[in-house]
N, C-alpha and C positions, 0 to 999 in steps of 0.2 A: 504494500500500500504506500502510495506516494505521500509525502508529508503535506500538511495544510489542506488535505482533502478529507471530508467526513467519511466515516466508516461505511455509510450506506450509499456512497457515490456509485453511480452506474454509468460506465463509459460505453455501454451498448454492445460490448463484446460477449457478455454473458447474460443470458435471459434471466428474468426474475425467477423463473421456476428452477433454474440450475444454481442460482446464487443462494447459498444457505443464509438464513437470518435476514433476508431482505423482504421488504413489503411490496407486493404487486401494486401496479398503478390502478387507481379507481376506475371502475367501469359502470356504465349506465345500466339501469334495469331493462330487461326485455320488454318491448312494447306489447307484444301479443296482438291478437286479432282486434280486440276492442281499442287498444291504444292506436294501432294503425288506422282504424276506422275514424277515430277522433281526430287524428292528425290530418288525414285526407279531407275530412269535413271542414276543418279549420282552414286548410289551404283553399278549398273550393269556395268558401264563403268569405274570403278576404276581399277587400276592395280592389287590391291589385289584380286578383284573378278575374273579378267582374269586368274591370277595364280591359284586360287582355281579351276576354271573350267577346266584349262589345266590338273591339277592333277586328277580331277574327270573324265575327258575323258580317261586318261590313265588307271585308275582303272576300268572304265566301259568297256574297251576293253578286260579285262582279261577273262570274260566268253567265248569270241569268240575263245580263245585258249584252253579252258578246255572241251568244249562240241562241237560235230560236228555241222557244219553250213549247212543249206539247200542249199545255193548257191554253196559252195565248195565241200561238201561231202553229197549229198542226201542219198546215200546208208547207210552211217554211222548213219544218223538220223533215218532211218527205222530200222536199227539194234538196236539202242538205245531203240526205242519204244518196240521192241520185247523183249529185255532183261529185261527192267524195265518199264512197262507201267504206273505204278502209279507215279514214279518219273518223267517220261516223261511228263505226264499231267501237273504236277506242273511247271516244267521248261518251257514247251511250253506256258503256260498261262502267264509267265513272259517274253516271247519272247526271251529266251536265245538261241534258235536255229536259230534266225534271229537277232543276236546281233547288227550287223552294220547297219541294216535297221529298228531297233526297234524304237518305239516312244520315249523311254527314252534316247537312245543313240543319236538319231537325235535332241532331245531337247537340250541336253548338247552341241552338235556340233554347233547348230544354235546360242545358247546363247553365246558360246565362240566366234563365229565369230562376233556377234553384239558387244560384250564387247570389243574385240580388235579394231574393226573399230571405235567404239564410244570413245575409249581411244586414239587412234592414231591421229585422225583428229584434235582434239583441241591441242594436243601436237605439231603436225606439224605446225599448224597455229601460235602457240606461238613461236616455234623455228624459223620460217621464219621471224617473227617480230623481234625477238632478233638478228638475223643475220644483220638486217638493222639498228639496234640501235647502236650508237657509244658507246665505253667504258665509264664507269661512271667517273664523275669528281674526281679529287684528293681530298681525305679527308684532313681536316686541320691538324689533328694530326696523322701522319703516325706511330709514335712510338707505337701505340696501336695495330698495325696489326702484322701478322706473318712475320717472317724473316726480321724484321726491321734491316737495315744497314745504317750507316751514315759516311760520310767522309767530311773533310774540305780541301778546296783548298786555299792555302795562297797567291795566286796571282790573279791578275785581269783576268776575263774570260768573253768572249762575251756570254751572256746567250742565245741569239737566236741560236748561233752556237752550244752551249752545248746541248740545247734542241733538235736540229736537230740530233746531234750525238747520243744522247740517244734514239731518235726515230728510227734511223737506226739500232742500236744494238738490240732493241726490235723486230723490224720487221724481222731481220735476224734469230731470234729464234722462229718465227712463231706467234708473237703477232699481233693483230689488234690494231692500236694506234689512239689516238686523243690528240692533243696538247691543253692544257688549260693554256695559259699565259706562265709562267716559269715552268710548270710541264707537264708531259706526263701521260695519262691514257692508259693502255694496257690490252688486254684480249685475251686469247687463250683457246683452248680445246673444241670449239663448235663441233669439229669432234666427240667427245664422244656422244653427244646427237644425231648427225646425224647418227652415227653408231647404236645407240640404236633404232632409228626410222627405219633404214634399217632392223634391226633384226626383228622388229615387223611387218613391211610390208611384209618381206619374210615369216614370219610365217602365215600371212593371205594368201600369195600366195600359201603356201602348202595346207591350208585348202580349198581354192578355187579350186586348181588343183585336189585335191582328190575328192571334192564334184562333180565337173562337169566332170572331166576326167574319173571317175569310170563308168559313164554311157556309155562310148564309148570303154571300154576295154573288151577283151574277152580272154579266154584260152580254147583250145581244145586239146584233146589227140587222137592219131590215131596210129594204128599198120600198118606198110607198109612192105609188103613182096617183096623180090627181084623180079624185073620184072613187078611189079604192080605200078599203078599210083594213087595218092591221089590228089583230087582237093579241093581247099580252099572254101568250101561251107558247109552250116549247115548240110546237109544230109550226108556228108562224114565223119563226126567225130564219134568216138566211144563214147566219152563223151565231153560235151561242157557246159561251164558256161560263161555268158556274162552280160554286163550292160544293163540298160533299153533301151538304144538308139541304140543297135546293131541289125541289120537285114541283110538280104542277100545283100542288095544294098550297105552296108557300107564295105563289105568284098572284098578285092582285088582278082579278079579271076585269080589264077595261079595254076599250078599243080606241084607235086613232084613225080618223079619216081626213085625208088631205083635201082641203077645199080649194086652196090656191097657193101658188108660189110666185112671189114678185121680187125679181132682182132689180137692182138699181146700178147702172153703169155710168161712168164718165169717160167720154172719148178724148184721148190725148192726141191732139192734132199734130204735135211735134213728133211723137214716136209712132203714131198710128195704131196705138194699142188701147183697148177698152179696159179701164180700171174699175173693178167692182167696188161699189160704195156700201151696199147693204143687201142682205138677203132676208126676206121675211116669208116664213111659211105659216099659213093659217090652217089650224087643225081643229077638228071637232073631237072633243074628248067624250066618249060614250061610256057611261057606267051606271048600272042599276036602272036602265031605262031613261036616264036623263042625259042631256047633251049640253055641254058648255064649250064655247069657242075660245081657243087660246092661240097665241102667236109665239113662235120661237125664232130666234136669230142666232147667229154665230156668237158663242160665249154667253148667250142668254137662254139657258135650257128651260124646258117645261118640267117643273117639279110637281109630281102628282102621286099620291098614295105611296110615298117612300121611294119612288123611282125618279130618275132624272133622264129626260129625253133630250139628247144633244143633236143639233143639226150638223151633219158631217159634210155632205156634198149635195150636188144637184145636177140635173141635166134634162135630156129629152127622152121620151119613151114613145116613139111613133107607133100608132095603132095600125097593125098590118093584118090584112085579110087575104088568105090563100084559098083558092077554089080549084077543084079538080076539073077535068075537061067537061064534065056534065053540068058544071056550075054550082055544085054543092060545096058549102063552106067546110073546109077541113082544118082550118086554123084561123083564129081571129082573136087577137089580144094585143095590148101594148107591149112593146119590146124595149127593154132598157138598153140604151146606147151609152156606153161609158165615155166621158169626155177625155180627149187626148191632149188638148191644149187650151189656152186661155180663151180662144174664140169658140170653144165647145165643139170643135170637130170631134165626132164621136164614133166609136166602134161598137157594133152590135152583132149578135149571133141569133139565128133562127134555126130550130131543129124541128122537123116534121117527120115523125116516125111512121105515122099511119095516114091513110086516106088518099094517098097518091100511089101510082104504080110502083114507085121506088121510094126508099127513104131519102129525104132531101135535107141538106144542110146549107145554110146561107151565111156568108160573112159580108157585112155591109158597113159602109161609112155614111154618116149623116152630116150635112153641112147646113147650119142654121141660116147663114147668109152666103150663099154660094156664088163664087165668081170663077170664071174660066181663066187660067193662067196661060201665058204664051206657049207653054209646053203642051197645052191641051188638058192638063190635070185640073181638077176642081180643088178649091180651097175656100175656107170660111173666113170672112173679114170682120165679122162682128158676132158676138154671142147671142144676139136676139134673132128670132126667126123672121128676118125680112125677106129672104128668098130661100125657103127650105128645100133641099134636094137630097135624095138618098140614092146611093148606088149599091148594087148587090152582086157579089160573086156567088155562083150557085154550084153545089157539089151533090153528087148522088153516090150512094153506097151505104155501107153499114155505119150507123151512128154510134154503135157501141152501147146502146141503151138497154140491150137485152142481156148483158153479161152480169148484171147484178152489182156492178162496180159504180160507186158515185162518180158523176162527171160534173165538171165545171160548166155551169150554164152560160158563162161568158166567154167560153173558148170552144172551138171546133177542131177536133183532131182529124186532119184531112189526109194523113199519110195513106190510108187504105181506101180513100174515096176518089171519085173521078170528077174533075172539074168540067162543067158543061157551059158555064158562062163566066166571062172575064178571064184575065191572065192569058195562058197559052192554049185555052180551049178552042180558039177559033171563033168564038162568039163574043160579042161585046157584053160588058156587064149591064145589068138592068139599071136604068136611070129613071127615077120617078120623082115628080114634084108632088106637093100636097094635093090629094084628091085624084091623082092619076093612077092608071093601071098599066100593067105590062104582062106580056105572055111569057111563061116559063119555057125554056128550050125543050126540045124533044116532045112537044105536045103534052107536057106534064100538067098544065093548068095555067092559072093566072094569079097575079098578086096585085093588091090595091093598097095604096098609101091613104088610109081612111082619115086619120086625125093626128094631132100633134099635142098630146098632153105632156106635162112636165112630171118629173119625179124628184124626190129627195131621198137621201140616205140618212138614217138616224141611228144613233146608238142609245139603247135603253139600258140604263145603268142603275143598279141598286147596290149600295155599299153601306151596310149597317155599322161598319167600323168608323165611318167618318165622324160621327158625334163623339163617341168615347175617345177616339184618337185625337180629335180636335181639342176636346176639353183637357185631356192629358198633356197635350203639347203646350197649351196655355200655362198649365201648372209647371211644366218643365222649365219654360222660359222664366216665369215668375220666380220659381225657386232658385234657379241659377243666378238670376240678376240680384235677388235679395241676398243670397249667400256671398256674393262678391263684394257687396257694399256694406254689409253689417259686420262689425268687429266685436269679437268676444273680449270683454274687459272686466277686471275687478278693481275696486278702489276702496281705500280706507281713510277715515278721518279720525285723528286721535287728539284728545285734549289732555294736556299734562299741566297740573297746577303746581307752581313752585312755592316754597315757604314764604317768599316775600310778596305773594299775591299775584305775581305775573302768571299768565297762562300761555303755554306753548301749543300752537296749533300745527299739527303735522298732517300732510296729505301725500299720499303715494298711490300708484296704480300698478297694475300688472296686466299686460295684454297677451292674448294667445294669438300670435301671428304679428304681422307687420302693422304697426299703428303709429304713424307719424304725428297724429294729432294728440297723442296721449299727454305729452309734457305740457303743451299749450292748454289743454283742458284742465289739467291738475292745477296749473298756475291760476287759471280763471276761477276754479273752484275755491282755492284758498283765499283769493281776493274777495269773492262773494261772501265767504264766511267771516272775514275780518274787516269788512268795510265799516264805516263809521256808525251805522245804525245798530251794530252789535253792542255799542256802548249802552244802549237802552236795556240790554239783557244784563242787568246788574243785580247784586244781592239786595 
């Protein structure tokens, strides 16, 4: 053994078990299952974990905006699979096309909810207990605290009345007070913790509102032609997405009939372009046998029975009648032509599976204000129907409607069909003005451009999460702003009477966090206590 070293010195060459007479290093007790569970629960319910999960949730939501989602855009998912099947298989295995219902997103969401609740409840209990606890007693040495101020009063003062005066001044500035003999303990700023808890409770409210309310929300799109009626039921929508708890019984049964649609345009002579100023759709709302007329505009939806009806688009729906060679009507209805530019040059599709000698499909263009260009092509120069003209390319063959596969009503698959009018068919396309008729090629029959009603496309939206999430969001902002501007602070006022009758007034504070106004407020407080009218508080 080397000199000047204790007998139990361990140089690490010999283990404690091999060295006789040495004491082994202390070791912690085994946690066990309950200990590990308690440890993991404390880690999960810590504020640091909650903030991390909140950030992770925001990052997890990013794929939902980068790739189409099956719930919101099923056609986009199908198109993605067609364009890149290998990448689609990888992304689909990761549930990226169902981001918001995926296992990993739901796990983060649930863990965040548990973390917030587990963090808030103990804090709330502690805060309620603190609200009932009186301010702490006055320390013996106030000079060691922040904002320490002292004044001497060189005349006799009634200490009880002086303490009462100090208590009144502290209460006037928002302190809770407690008198301890010839001193006063005060505390304020509990609103900061209250606001912080309100913020977290409101955040939980948002999570709960989104989690449960999403199951009852739905959104459906529908095209409504002038003079026709749409009813709020599943079968009436062109496209429909909904939560898990939406069915026919949860939908309010009402109808919408489009009476008229009036656009307002301003023609810019410099650019030669018509600028839209306003769109007004007049609707009859039909419910329980009563009818009321309402108008909707862009960004001014119709709110009715918990649903909001938004105006999305508009255009023309020429009424087309097709007759067979015997003159019998085989097709007669408005056909929605989808606008392709600002002058409402529109594209439409007609499919006639029965009534003629062959199945017939037509792809047409509609020009509200048609002019003939130098190339001989037609173009529309204004979105209003000043010179309405429609052209049709005609195809015959299998429309694919008998295969049981849903088909897009606004598209015609012509790969397996034969073109008999327009294009390279050898026949000119059919050209019709309003009220005109034309013969179909190969003696198939005739077609008439009967009328020109308008259409609107609407989105019927029901979202029961809006109210709870909106209220929770207000509380989130209010709680956050309040917690940023309220400072938690303690203050003490102490009166010490000397043998010669002089009274020493000491004031000090203690702030939890940054409080640059503490020293100034303490100085103002001691001045208020010792100002001249304190002389009236004499024995």
